[in-house]
MIDOLO-839796 format. One record per residue (C-alpha): x, y, z. Coordinates in steps of 0.02 Angstrom, whole numbers. Layout:
N
+--------+--------+--------+
!      u !      v !      w !
+--------+--------+--------+
!      X !      Y !      Z !
...
+--------+--------+--------+
! end
This chain:
245
+--------+--------+--------+
!      u !      v !      w !
+--------+--------+--------+
!   -853 !    903 !    -83 !
!   -809 !    767 !     41 !
!   -624 !    808 !     28 !
!   -662 !    992 !     61 !
!   -758 !    943 !    217 !
!   -610 !    838 !    277 !
!   -491 !    985 !    251 !
!   -605 !   1107 !    342 !
!   -629 !    984 !    485 !
!   -441 !    961 !    499 !
!   -408 !   1148 !    503 !
!   -546 !   1181 !    629 !
!   -483 !   1042 !    743 !
!   -308 !   1114 !    738 !
!   -368 !   1291 !    775 !
!   -475 !   1232 !    921 !
!   -328 !   1135 !    995 !
!   -214 !   1287 !    981 !
!   -343 !   1405 !   1056 !
!   -373 !   1286 !   1201 !
!   -189 !   1296 !   1245 !
!   -192 !   1486 !   1239 !
!    -40 !   1487 !   1125 !
!    -31 !   1579 !    958 !
!    -26 !   1457 !    811 !
!    145 !   1508 !    741 !
!    224 !   1509 !    915 !
!    163 !   1334 !    951 !
!    222 !   1276 !    780 !
!    397 !   1343 !    808 !
!    403 !   1269 !    984 !
!    350 !   1097 !    920 !
!    477 !   1104 !    779 !
!    614 !   1148 !    903 !
!    562 !   1008 !   1021 !
!    559 !    884 !    877 !
!    734 !    938 !    825 !
!    801 !    916 !   1002 !
!    723 !    744 !   1021 !
!    782 !    690 !    849 !
!    957 !    751 !    891 !
!    972 !    616 !   1024 !
!    944 !    478 !    895 !
!   1124 !    458 !    841 !
!   1186 !    456 !   1021 !
!   1068 !    317 !   1073 !
!   1100 !    219 !    914 !
!   1289 !    224 !    940 !
!   1266 !    167 !   1120 !
!   1155 !     21 !   1070 !
!   1275 !    -31 !    931 !
!   1405 !    -67 !   1065 !
!   1303 !   -223 !   1102 !
!   1312 !   -284 !    922 !
!   1129 !   -251 !    885 !
!   1080 !   -267 !    703 !
!   1012 !   -105 !    625 !
!    858 !   -196 !    561 !
!    817 !   -252 !    739 !
!    839 !    -74 !    801 !
!    731 !     -5 !    660 !
!    595 !   -133 !    696 !
!    595 !    -94 !    881 !
!    588 !     94 !    852 !
!    447 !     82 !    726 !
!    350 !    -43 !    832 !
!    357 !     63 !    990 !
!    297 !    214 !    890 !
!    161 !    106 !    811 !
!     91 !     42 !    976 !
!    102 !    213 !   1061 !
!     16 !    309 !    922 !
!   -117 !    175 !    899 !
!   -159 !    180 !   1084 !
!   -168 !    371 !   1086 !
!   -281 !    379 !    935 !
!   -395 !    236 !    989 !
!   -422 !    319 !   1158 !
!   -420 !    498 !   1096 !
!   -499 !    510 !    923 !
!   -526 !    355 !    817 !
!   -585 !    461 !    671 !
!   -402 !    505 !    641 !
!   -372 !    325 !    591 !
!   -494 !    335 !    445 !
!   -431 !    361 !    269 !
!   -514 !    338 !    101 !
!   -488 !    168 !     22 !
!   -413 !    245 !   -134 !
!   -277 !    326 !    -27 !
!   -216 !    166 !     55 !
!    -84 !    135 !    -79 !
!    -15 !    310 !    -49 !
!     -3 !    283 !    139 !
!     81 !    115 !    111 !
!    209 !    198 !     -5 !
!    229 !    340 !    120 !
!    269 !    217 !    259 !
!    383 !    107 !    155 !
!    492 !    245 !     82 !
!    476 !    387 !    205 !
!    481 !    283 !    365 !
!    545 !    105 !    345 !
!    682 !    138 !    216 !
!    732 !    301 !    299 !
!    754 !    217 !    468 !
!    852 !     75 !    390 !
!    967 !    183 !    285 !
!   1004 !    304 !    427 !
!   1043 !    169 !    555 !
!   1152 !     77 !    430 !
!   1246 !    240 !    398 !
!   1270 !    263 !    586 !
!   1336 !     87 !    602 !
!   1460 !    102 !    458 !
!   1519 !    282 !    483 !
!   1531 !    409 !    623 !
!   1380 !    502 !    689 !
!   1456 !    661 !    616 !
!   1466 !    588 !    441 !
!   1290 !    517 !    450 !
!   1216 !    682 !    509 !
!   1304 !    785 !    374 !
!   1245 !    666 !    239 !
!   1067 !    663 !    307 !
!   1059 !    851 !    308 !
!   1083 !    861 !    122 !
!    897 !    818 !    122 !
!    839 !   1001 !    109 !
!    918 !   1003 !    -64 !
!    809 !    857 !   -119 !
!    656 !    931 !    -35 !
!    679 !   1096 !   -127 !
!    708 !   1011 !   -294 !
!    561 !    893 !   -264 !
!    445 !   1036 !   -216 !
!    494 !   1127 !   -374 !
!    466 !    972 !   -481 !
!    305 !    904 !   -403 !
!    222 !   1055 !   -322 !
!    283 !   1189 !   -444 !
!    363 !   1291 !   -305 !
!    483 !   1423 !   -367 !
!    668 !   1388 !   -346 !
!    724 !   1563 !   -301 !
!    897 !   1630 !   -268 !
!    851 !   1656 !    -85 !
!    808 !   1471 !    -67 !
!    973 !   1420 !   -145 !
!   1070 !   1535 !    -28 !
!    969 !   1469 !    121 !
!   1012 !   1290 !     73 !
!   1197 !   1328 !     62 !
!   1198 !   1420 !    229 !
!   1097 !   1281 !    314 !
!   1211 !   1144 !    252 !
!   1367 !   1244 !    299 !
!   1297 !   1271 !    474 !
!   1260 !   1084 !    497 !
!   1434 !   1043 !    432 !
!   1517 !   1160 !    558 !
!   1408 !   1112 !    707 !
!   1436 !    927 !    674 !
!   1623 !    957 !    667 !
!   1642 !    906 !    485 !
!   1799 !   1013 !    472 !
!   1890 !    889 !    583 !
!   1959 !    745 !    476 !
!   1963 !    634 !    629 !
!   1774 !    642 !    643 !
!   1740 !    598 !    462 !
!   1737 !    414 !    416 !
!   1735 !    393 !    227 !
!   1656 !    223 !    207 !
!   1585 !    205 !     29 !
!   1442 !     92 !     82 !
!   1404 !    199 !    235 !
!   1407 !    355 !    126 !
!   1280 !    278 !      6 !
!   1168 !    233 !    152 !
!   1184 !    410 !    218 !
!   1133 !    484 !     51 !
!    991 !    359 !     40 !
!    933 !    418 !    211 !
!    936 !    597 !    148 !
!    832 !    557 !     -6 !
!    703 !    455 !     91 !
!    696 !    588 !    226 !
!    659 !    716 !     91 !
!    523 !    602 !     23 !
!    443 !    599 !    196 !
!    427 !    788 !    191 !
!    356 !    786 !     15 !
!    234 !    645 !     56 !
!    180 !    741 !    211 !
!    143 !    897 !    110 !
!     29 !    797 !     -3 !
!    -58 !    706 !    140 !
!    -92 !    867 !    237 !
!   -193 !    934 !     91 !
!   -327 !    807 !    137 !
!   -294 !    739 !    312 !
!   -240 !    802 !    482 !
!    -62 !    790 !    546 !
!   -118 !    651 !    665 !
!   -185 !    549 !    520 !
!    -23 !    577 !    424 !
!     71 !    483 !    560 !
!    -72 !    367 !    606 !
!      1 !    194 !    637 !
!   -124 !     81 !    553 !
!    -93 !    128 !    371 !
!     96 !    127 !    394 !
!    149 !     42 !    554 !
!    332 !     -3 !    528 !
!    311 !     26 !    342 !
!    172 !    -82 !    275 !
!     56 !   -145 !    413 !
!   -133 !   -123 !    401 !
!   -276 !   -139 !    524 !
!   -273 !   -259 !    668 !
!   -156 !   -379 !    579 !
!    -28 !   -240 !    565 !
!    -47 !   -204 !    749 !
!    -21 !   -386 !    798 !
!    130 !   -410 !    684 !
!    212 !   -249 !    744 !
!    179 !   -297 !    924 !
!    263 !   -465 !    898 !
!    410 !   -381 !    810 !
!    429 !   -260 !    954 !
!    433 !   -399 !   1084 !
!    558 !   -503 !    984 !
!    669 !   -352 !    954 !
!    666 !   -302 !   1137 !
!    711 !   -479 !   1188 !
!    857 !   -486 !   1067 !
!    926 !   -318 !   1125 !
!    908 !   -359 !   1311 !
!    988 !   -530 !   1282 !
!   1139 !   -454 !   1196 !
!   1159 !   -320 !   1329 !
!   1151 !   -451 !   1468 !
!   1285 !   -553 !   1382 !
!   1404 !   -404 !   1370 !
+--------+--------+--------+
! end
């Protein structure tokens, strides 16, 4: 009963927010997905730029996660603290969600970017829809239809062509980097699958709420303090290396 109330509350909150903007739900959803794709597309460019200053991927991952942690925490504390509440029995799931879907994904992807070209890393990452489709069929009993298989092939082919994978000069076949790239794809797929499970019970804001996950495993105020310290240390290290260059 309580879970049903949470779901209804989540859905009503989403509908009210959409109506207040005067934008049809599907239109807003597509617009947000497009905006997310554009923003995410800049990730490899910025990472390659920062790597010129010999920044360690773990430092970059920590800084990225910590900035997101502090920003989301501030928004939710000021806006709606109820979004930070989860049932005690779900804490282990959020911790696993953050560790695999966020922390490991960040680490694997940035390691792939450091060891290979941005083109190679992107192509490897975008094998993730294959793992999402297979995972959805295995865990959520979704049908693996012929249309889905064709869509996967077309999507991957499109990413391959757009990223310039046909140009041998853009592909860097580094075995370790390739493994990191595939690891990023698998963990990215797990993020989608974890999200699908979380959204059955919580809102989208709660699914990315910083306190259960932080940079992968932080909780409560202690997680906030540790992530804040990590962010400051990471920023200092990056600025120091840039100033030395």
